[in-house]
N, C-alpha and C positions, 0 to 999 in steps of 0.2 A: 466537699459540701458546701464551702463558702463560695465555690464558681456557680454552682447549680442554684444558690440564692440570688447570686448576681446577675445572672441571666434570666430568672424570674422576675425579679426586681424591675430590669430594665424592660421586659416583655410587658410587665403590668404598667409602667409608667408610659410606654410606646402605644399600649391600647387606650389608656386612658387620654392620651393626647389625640389621637385619632376620634375618640368617641367624643370629645369637646369639641373638636373642630367640626364634626358633623351636626353635633348639636347646635353650635353657632349658626352654620349654614342653614339648617332648617329654621331657626329663629328668624334669620335675615329674611328669608323667602317668605315666612309668615306676615311679619311686618312689612314686606313690601305688598302683599297680596290686601291685607288689610289697609293700608295706606291707599290703593288704588281702588279701592271698594268704596272707601269712604269720598275719596275726591268725586267719582263718579255719581254718587248720590249726592253730594253738593252741588254738582254741575247740574243735575236735574232739579232739584229744587229750586236752584236759581233759575233754570230757564221757565220751569211753571210760574214760577213770581214775576217773571217778566213778561210772560203770556197775559197773566191775569192782570197786571198793571197798566198793558197795552190796552187790553180790553177794556177797562175800567176807564182809561182816558178818552178812549173813542168814543164810550157811552155819555161820557160828559161833554164831549165835544157836541155830539148829535142833540142832546136834550135841550140846550140853551138855543138851538136855533130853531127848535121846533116850537117851544114855547115863544119865541118873539115872532114866529108866523102866525101863531096862533092869537097872539094879542091884540093886532089891529083889526 
């Protein structure tokens, strides 16, 4: 009876170790995917902001030139 208990205990701990390793791997992949998604979103927001700032700067450059020409 003692031998069977030792075999079952060893099997249980081996299974728990494998399940833990698989769980850690799944969490690691989930973390990588979430990090990649957030990075892509941040890059998109940054590019959008850069485009809006560039458009605003161009419109600010054009407006004073028009108002100077209209003044004389």
